[in-house]
C-alpha positions in Angstrom: -18.6 -8.5 -22.5 -16.1 -10.4 -20.5 -14.9 -9.8 -17.1 -11.6 -8.8 -17.7 -12.9 -6.0 -20.8 -15.2 -4.5 -18.8 -12.9 -4.5 -15.8 -10.2 -2.2 -18.2 -13.5 -0.5 -19.1 -13.7 0.8 -15.3 -10.4 0.8 -14.5 -9.5 3.5 -17.6 -10.8 6.6 -15.3 -7.9 5.2 -12.3 -5.7 8.2 -13.8 -8.1 10.5 -13.1 -8.6 9.7 -9.8 -5.1 9.1 -8.8 -4.0 12.9 -7.9 -7.2 13.0 -5.1 -6.5 9.5 -4.0 -2.7 10.0 -3.3 -3.7 13.5 -1.3 -6.5 11.8 0.4 -3.9 8.9 1.6 -1.4 11.6 2.8 -4.0 13.4 5.1 -5.8 9.5 5.9 -2.0 8.8 7.5 -1.0 12.0 8.5 -4.8 12.3 10.8 -5.0 9.0 11.9 -7.4 7.6 14.9 -7.7 5.0 17.1 -10.6 2.2 17.5 -14.4 3.5 17.7 -12.9 7.4 17.7 -13.1 6.9 13.6 -15.2 10.6 13.8 -12.7 12.1 11.4 -12.0 9.6 8.9 -16.2 8.1 8.7 -17.2 12.3 8.4 -14.9 12.2 4.8 -15.5 8.7 3.4 -19.3 9.6 3.9 -19.0 12.8 1.9 -16.7 10.9 -0.6 -19.8 8.4 -1.0 -22.4 11.3 -1.2 -20.5 13.0 -3.5 -20.1 10.0 -5.8 -23.5 9.5 -5.8 -24.2 6.9 -3.5 -26.6 6.3 -0.4 -24.8 6.6 2.9 -25.4 5.0 6.2 -23.3 6.6 9.2 -22.8 6.0 12.4 -23.2 2.4 12.2 -21.5 0.4 15.5 -20.3 3.9 16.3 -18.5 5.2 13.8 -19.4 2.9 10.8 -20.2 4.2 6.9 -21.7 2.0 4.6 -22.1 3.4 1.3 -24.9 1.5 -1.3 -24.4 2.4 -5.1 -27.3 0.5 -7.0 -27.0 0.1 -11.1 -29.8 -2.1 -12.1 -30.6 -5.5 -12.1 -27.6 -8.3 -11.1 -25.7 -9.2 -8.1 -25.0 -7.0 -5.0 -21.3 -7.2 -3.5 -20.1 -6.1 -0.1 -16.4 -4.4 -0.4 -15.2 -4.1 3.1 -12.2 -1.5 4.9 -11.2 -0.8 8.1 -10.8 2.6 9.3 -8.8 2.9 12.7 -5.3 3.0 13.6 -3.1 2.3 16.6 -0.9 3.4 19.6 2.0 3.4 18.4 4.8 6.4 17.8 5.9 6.8 14.1 9.5 6.5 13.1 9.3 6.6 9.2 10.3 9.9 9.0 8.1 10.6 6.3 6.6 14.1 5.0 3.3 13.4 6.4 3.6 11.4 9.0 2.1 11.2 11.9 2.8 13.9 15.0 -1.0 12.7 16.5 -1.5 11.6 20.3 -4.7 11.3 21.9 -6.6 9.5 24.5 -6.6 6.1 24.6 -10.0 4.1 26.2 -8.7 4.2 29.3 -7.5 8.0 29.3 -4.3 7.6 28.7 -2.4 10.3 26.2 -0.9 7.6 23.4 0.7 8.5 20.3 -1.8 7.3 17.4 0.2 5.9 14.0 -1.8 4.0 10.9 1.1 1.8 11.5 -1.0 -1.6 10.2 -2.0 0.2 6.7 -6.0 0.7 7.2 -5.7 4.3 5.5 -4.3 2.6 2.3 -7.6 0.4 2.6 -9.9 3.5 3.1 -8.5 5.3 0.0 -8.4 2.5 -2.2 -12.0 1.6 -1.4 -13.0 5.0 -1.8 -11.4 5.1 -5.1 -13.1 1.8 -6.5 -16.1 3.6 -5.3 -15.3 6.4 -8.2 -14.5 4.5 -10.4 -17.6 2.3 -9.9 -20.0 5.5 -10.0 -18.3 6.8 -13.3 -18.4 4.2 -15.1 -21.9 2.7 -14.5 -22.4 1.6 -17.6 -20.0 -1.2 -17.8 -21.2 -3.2 -15.0 -24.7 -3.9 -13.3 -26.1 -4.7 -10.0 -25.3 -3.1 -6.2 -21.9 -2.2 -4.8 -22.5 -2.4 -0.9 -19.1 -0.7 0.7 -18.4 -1.2 4.2 -15.7 1.2 6.2 -15.5 -0.3 9.7 -14.4 0.6 12.8 -12.4 -1.4 15.4 -10.8 -4.0 13.6 -7.6 -3.8 15.7 -9.8 -4.5 18.9 -11.7 -7.0 17.5 -15.1 -5.8 18.0 -15.5 -3.6 15.3 -17.6 -6.0 12.4 -20.0 -7.8 15.5 -21.0 -3.8 16.7 -22.0 -3.0 13.0 -23.8 -6.4 12.8 -25.4 -5.5 16.0 -26.3 -2.3 15.1 -28.5 -3.4 12.5 -25.9 -3.8 9.1 -27.4 -7.0 8.2 -31.1 -5.0 8.0 -29.3 -1.9 5.7 -27.8 -3.1 3.0 -29.6 -5.1 0.6 -29.1 -9.0 0.8 -25.8 -9.7 -0.8 -24.2 -12.7 -2.9 -20.7 -12.3 -1.5 -18.5 -10.0 1.0 -15.0 -9.3 -0.2 -11.9 -7.6 1.7 -8.2 -7.2 1.4 -5.3 -5.9 3.5 -2.0 -4.3 2.5 1.0 -6.6 3.4 4.9 -6.5 3.6 5.5 -8.0 -0.3 6.4 -6.0 -2.8 4.2 -3.1 -4.3 2.0 -4.6 -7.1 1.8 -8.0 -6.2 -1.5 -9.2 -4.9 -2.5 -13.1 -3.5 -5.1 -15.1 -2.7 -5.4 -18.0 -0.6 -8.7 -20.6 -0.2 -9.6 -22.0 3.2 -8.3 -20.7 6.3 -5.5 -17.8 5.2 -6.0 -15.9 9.1 -6.0 -17.1 12.5 -8.3 -17.2 15.3 -6.8 -14.5 18.2 -7.7 -14.9 22.1 -6.1 -12.5 24.4 -5.4 -14.2 27.8 -4.8 -11.7 31.3 -4.3 -13.9 34.0 -3.4 -13.2 37.7 -1.2 -15.1 39.7 -1.3 -14.6 43.4 2.0 -15.1 46.1 2.1 -13.6 49.8 4.4 -10.4 49.9 7.0 -9.8 52.2 10.6 -8.2 52.4 13.0 -9.1 50.3 15.4 -10.2 52.6 13.3 -12.3 54.1 11.7 -14.7 51.3 10.9 -17.9 53.4 7.6 -15.9 54.8 6.5 -15.0 51.4 5.6 -17.0 47.9 6.9 -15.0 45.3 4.6 -14.6 42.3 7.3 -13.5 40.6 9.5 -16.6 40.1 5.8 -18.2 39.6 5.3 -16.1 36.5 9.0 -17.0 35.3 8.1 -20.5 36.0 4.4 -20.5 33.6 6.3 -18.6 30.5 8.9 -21.2 30.4 6.3 -24.0 31.3 3.9 -22.4 28.5 6.6 -23.2 26.0 6.1 -26.5 25.5 2.3 -26.1 24.9 3.2 -25.8 21.4 6.5 -27.5 20.9 4.9 -30.5 22.8 1.5 -30.3 22.8 1.0 -29.3 19.2 1.0 -31.8 16.7 3.8 -30.8 14.3 2.4 -28.6 11.0 -0.3 -27.8 13.0 0.2 -24.1 12.7 -0.1 -21.5 16.3 1.7 -19.3 18.1 1.6 -18.8 21.9 2.8 -15.6 23.0 3.5 -13.9 26.5 3.8 -10.1 25.5 3.2 -8.6 28.9 4.5 -9.7 32.6 3.9 -6.6 35.5 4.5 -7.5 39.6 6.1 -5.3 42.2 7.0 -2.1 42.7 10.6 -1.7 44.3 13.5 -4.1 44.4 13.3 -5.5 48.0 9.6 -5.9 48.3 8.3 -9.3 47.4 4.8 -8.5 45.6 2.0 -10.6 46.2 0.6 -10.7 43.1 2.0 -11.0 39.0 -0.2 -10.5 35.4 0.6 -12.3 32.8 -0.7 -11.1 29.3 -0.3 -13.6 26.9 -1.9 -14.0 23.2 -2.5 -17.7 21.1 -3.3 -17.8 17.3 -4.6 -21.1 16.1 -6.4 -21.6 12.7 -9.0 -24.6 14.1 -11.4 -24.7 16.5 -9.8 -28.3 18.4 -6.4 -26.4 18.4 -7.7 -23.2 20.0 -9.9 -25.3 22.3 -6.4 -27.5 22.9 -4.1 -24.8 23.7 -6.4 -22.2 25.9 -6.7 -25.3 28.2 -3.8 -26.3 28.5 -2.1 -22.4 29.1 -5.1 -22.7 32.3 -4.1 -26.7 33.4 -0.3 -24.9 33.4 -1.0 -22.1 34.8 -3.3 -23.6 37.7 -0.9 -26.8 38.4 2.5 -24.1 38.7 0.3 -22.1 41.2 -0.4 -24.9 43.2 3.7 -26.4 43.2 4.5 -22.5 44.0 2.0 -23.0 47.1 0.0 -20.1 46.2 -2.4 -18.8 48.5 -5.2 -18.0 45.6 -6.2 -19.8 42.8 -5.0 -18.3 39.8 -8.1 -15.8 37.8 -8.3 -16.0 33.6 -9.8 -13.1 31.7 -10.2 -13.7 27.9 -9.9 -10.6 25.9 -9.6 -8.8 22.1 -10.8 -12.3 20.5 -11.0 -12.5 16.9 -12.7 -15.1 14.2 -10.3 -17.9 11.8 -11.3 -16.0 8.7 -11.6 -18.9 6.3 -12.0 -18.8 2.5 -14.8 -19.7 0.6 -12.8 -22.4 -1.8 -15.0 -21.5 -5.2 -15.5 -17.1 -4.1 -11.3 -17.8 -3.8 -11.2 -19.4 -6.9 -13.3 -16.7 -8.9 -11.5 -14.3 -7.7 -8.2 -15.8 -8.6 -9.0 -16.1 -11.5 -10.1 -12.6 -12.4 -6.6 -11.6 -10.6 -4.7 -14.1 -12.9 -6.4 -12.2 -16.1 -6.1 -8.8 -15.2 -2.5 -9.0 -13.5 -0.8 -11.9 -14.9 1.9 -12.9 -12.9 1.6 -10.2 -10.4 -1.0 -12.0 -9.2 0.4 -15.3 -7.1 -0.6 -17.4 -4.0 -0.6 -16.0 -0.4 0.9 -18.0 2.5 -0.9 -19.2 5.3 -0.9 -15.9 7.8 -0.9 -15.8 11.7 -2.5 -12.0 11.9 -6.1 -11.9 12.8 -8.8 -10.0 11.4 -12.6 -10.0 12.6 -13.9 -9.0 8.6 -15.5 -12.5 8.6 -18.1 -11.8 11.5 -20.0 -9.9 8.9 -20.4 -12.4 5.7 -20.7 -15.1 8.8 -23.0 -13.1 10.7 -25.2 -13.1 7.6 -24.3 -16.2 6.2 -22.8 -15.1 2.6 -19.7 -16.9 1.3 -16.1 -14.2 1.3 -12.5 -13.8 0.5 -10.0 -12.1 1.6 -6.9 -10.9 0.0 -3.3 -9.5 0.3 -1.4 -6.7 -1.6 1.9 -5.6 -1.6 3.1 -2.0 -0.2 6.8 -2.6 -0.2 8.9 -0.7 -2.7 10.0 -3.6 -5.2 13.6 -2.5 -5.7 13.5 -2.7 -1.4 12.3 -5.6 -0.7 14.3 -7.0 -4.0 17.6 -5.8 -2.4 16.6 -7.3 0.9 15.6 -10.5 -0.3 18.6 -11.7 -2.3 20.8 -10.1 1.1 18.5 -12.7 2.9 17.3 -9.7 5.2 13.6 -9.5 4.6 12.7 -10.2 8.1 15.4 -7.4 9.1 15.1 -4.9 6.4 11.3 -5.0 5.7 8.9 -3.3 8.7 6.3 -5.4 8.7 2.5 -4.4 9.8 2.5 -2.7 13.4 5.8 -1.2 12.9 6.4 2.0 13.5 8.6 2.1 10.4 5.8 0.6 8.3 5.0 3.3 5.4 3.6 1.7 2.0 5.3 3.2 -0.4 2.0 5.1 -2.2 2.5 3.8 -5.8 2.0 1.1 -6.8 0.5 0.2 -3.7 -2.8 2.6 -4.5 -3.1 1.7 -8.3 -3.1 -1.8 -7.1 -5.5 -1.8 -4.3 -8.0 -0.1 -5.9 -7.8 -2.1 -9.0 -7.9 -5.3 -7.2 -11.2 -4.3 -5.9 -12.9 -3.2 -8.9 -11.4 -6.4 -10.6 -12.7 -8.7 -7.7 -16.2 -7.0 -7.7 -16.8 -7.6 -11.4 -16.5 -11.2 -11.0 -20.1 -11.3 -10.1 -21.3 -7.9 -11.2 
């Protein structure tokens, strides 16, 4: 049976799951959980998978859940969704908006919101799992569903690998994942090769000599030093990175001092780097260190600066053959709603799973913005101003056709192998 015919056969059950799937999505959105705290979400996932007939493994990498549905001979396909939310106070005004606050890993009370759409991902994968279970006569092989914790801090996939994920699941032939994006709902997009950037966050502490604000001649002012570093770092992309080489360097946080008339003895800068190739990644990180050390020397800093790398994400590089196969399946199913996805400057840790297990993968995007709202913003040239993006307090994917599209995409892509 042709892939598109089998897809349509499996997807005939979509109308039957839509009610509970939409309700599940609203519930997940209203009850978000931070990275490594996804206990409630994981429990809901495990219960749904068991009810659908999957063999279920829980607490993999802390809160990760794995479901396996074996349906005879054939390839095995791994489908992954991430579960965690962000420390953001929701401003969507939705009737099911989150009002949750919890203690973060440092013990600070913070608001929590599904500002990146991981609730969409969970709902879509649970829906796809149910459809596969209900239409087993139309496919053969094995479906492996991975519900991953802690994508937002970049270590959830690796934690699951370290906790024995590879031994828990059958050897699979391909790994597939997706992400809802600020694009028109109903649209899917694929991209071969590098698609998501590597990410490196760096904390830099520079040292001065503190003193009274009225006697700067007796001090080394770390605020001025930090300011000079920020200015000089702007040249790393504009003057040290080749034109056409995609890279981003953002200084997102600076802190120093306690009072207006006190010159502090140190300042802390936190910055983030996005790159797509190892050579560029190394060159930029080296340039940052060189510039910081030089500025410290120029300012007469009494101590060497300190560098700490954290929240590091691998690049996502889609396998060309795998991507071509998925793109062809999408074109047959979605028609002109299947498009090329532009290079994304966001980062992910999904690739840690297939990379560690030596399996090809592809990662695609699908839209979550009301098509009419997006079209109006596009025609006015105001997409950046009027369409909230992931990690915005106003990011609110429209429920439909977003859930239908994400669920269909998982089914159609998996059936290109099963």
